[in-house]
N, C-alpha and C positions, 0 to 999 in steps of 0.2 A: 851754425844751425839756421840763423835767419836767412843767410844766403841760399842755403839748400831749400828752405821753405819757399823763398821767392821764385827759385828756379822751377820747383815742382808746380807752383801755382801758375807760372807762365806757360808751362807745358799743358796744363789742363784747359786753359782758356780757348785755344784753337779748337779743342774737341767740343766744348760747349757751343762755340760759334758755329762750327760745322753742323752740329746737331740742330741748332736753331735754324740754319739755312735749309736743312733737309725738311724740317717741319713746315717751314714757310712754303717751300716748293710743293710739298704734299697737299697743303691747304689750298694753294693756288690751283693745282690740278683738280682737286675735288670740286672747287667752285666752278671751274670751266666745264667739267663733266656734267655737273648738276644743271648748269645754265643751258648747255647744248640739249640735254634731255628735255628740259622744259620748253625751250625754243621750238624743238621738233614737235612736241605734243600739244602745246598751248599756243604757239606762235610767238614771234619775236616781240610783238607789242603787248600781248596779253600776259606773258610771263612777267612776274614782278620780282624785284630784288628781294622782297621778303620771302617769297616762295623758293627762290634760289638758295637763300641762306638756310631755310628749313631743310631743303633736300640735301644740301651739302653738310648739314649737321654743325653749323657754326652760328655764333651770335650775330644778330642782324647788322650791327655796326662793323663787324670784322670784314665783311665783303669790301667795304670802301677803303680798307687799307691796301687792297690789291687792285680793285677795279672801281673807278669813279662812276662809270655809267655802263649801261648795257652795250653801248657802242664800243667801249674799251674791251669788253668781253669778246665782241665780234672781231675786233682787230687782233686780239690775242689768238683767237682761233685761226685766222688767216695767216698770222705770223708762224704759228706752229705747223700749219699745213705746208707752208713754203719751205720751212726748215726740213721737214720730213721728206718733201719732194726732192730737194737738192741732195739730201743724204742718200735717198733711195737710188737716184741716178748715179751717184759716184760709187755706189756699191755694185752696180750692174756692169761688170767688166765687159761682157759681150756686147751690151748695148752701146757702150762708149766707143766701140770699134765699128759700129753699124753705120750705114749710109745716113746722111743728115736727115732726109725725110722720115726715116724710121725712128731716129732719136726724138725728133720733135713730135711725131705722132705719139710715141710712147709717153712722153712727158705730159702732154695734154690728156691722153687717155688715163694715165695713172691718176692725174689730178681729179678728173671726173669720177673715177671709181671711188676715190677717197671722200669726195664731198657728196656723193650720191645719196647716202643715208640722211643727209641734212638738206635735201632739195628745197623744202618749203622755207626753211630758215634762210638759205642762200637767196631765194627769190625775194624775201622780205628785206634782206640787207641790201640787195641790188636796188630796190626801189628807194630805200632810205638814203642810199649813196647819191641819189639825184638831188637831194636837198643841199643847197650851197653851204649851209652852216654845219653840216654833218661832218664828223671826224672820218666817216666812211667815204666821203666824197673823194674822188681821185685827185683833186687839187689840194686837199688838206695836207698839212705838214706830216700828220701821223701816217696817212696813206702813202705819201711820197717816199717816206723812209723805207716802207716795205717794197714799193715799186722799184726803188733803186737797187735793192738786193736782188730782186727778180731779174732786172735788166742786166746786172753784172753776170748773173748765172747764165742767161741766154747768150750774152755777148761772148762769154768764154767758149761756149759750144760753137757759135758761128765763127769765131776766130780760128778754132781748130780746123773747121771745114775750109776756111780761107787758106790756112797754111798748107793743107793737103791738096789745094787746088780743086777742091770739089765744087766750090762756088767762087765767083769773083769777089773782090773785096767789097763788102757792104758797109763796114764800119758800124758806128753806133746806131745809125738809122735802121739797120737790119734788126737790132734788138727791139727798138721801139715799134717797128712794124709788126714783129711777131707778138709782142705784148698786146697790141691792139687786136690782132687776129685771135689770140687766146681769149681775150675778153668777148669778142664777137661769137666765138664758138660756145662759150658758157651761156651767153644770152640765147643763142639758138637752142642749146641743150635744155634750158629751162622751159622752152615752149614745145619741145619735142615729145610727142605722145606715142611715137612708134615703139614696138616691142624692143626692149633692151637698148633704147635710144639709138637704134640702128641707123636712122637717117643722119644723126649727128656724126656718128663714126664714119659713115660713107662720105659725108661732106668734108670732114676733116682730112680723110685720106686723099680725096680728089684735089682739094686745095693745096695740100703740101706737095703732092707730086707735080701739079701744074706749076707751082711757084719754083720748085727745084729745077724743072725743065726750062722755065723762063730764065732763071739766073744762069744756068749752064750755057745758054745761048748768048749770054752777055746782055740780057735785056734790062739790066739795072741802070744803064746809062740814061742820064736825063738830057 
């Protein structure tokens, strides 16, 4: 009987552990949703951790079990956006067979569409990222981990284009160049007041087509 009791107890433990993990994930997402809503309405700097906890319906100290600072919340947002972006691209079978400029245009356009509702928050975070001690700074270890995942994603796409002889071999530098270009487009997008951000999309299209034409002519040689 004791052996049977131990076995049944052992079977129940993973269920409790699984439910605990689900509850933690639900709380984490509730905190992130509440933070984004307040960042959009009040601004990144004016929104307080106390107001985030109140909106998420949690005790004030609970937030710090998930996110130590507001910068950690911002990093989590960008990490989830990157994961969703890569998942979206891999689900788009037609797009994965499209010419390289169309793929790269779609990736940046999809990203801009997703972050569009949080434009003021994105702008504040970009300014914060200029501070050398910020976790949001591109040279911080936290940001570098996200950047590496993004670079691997782009490198995979460029490698496919190389294998299909769509472009000459650009190696890892191609992924770094596109990452800088992506950042520049977001910076331009933040300043773009044209209807529907039309100037940004036109610039994006022209630059990608020009770069593709340049590479096809073998212009990557140094």
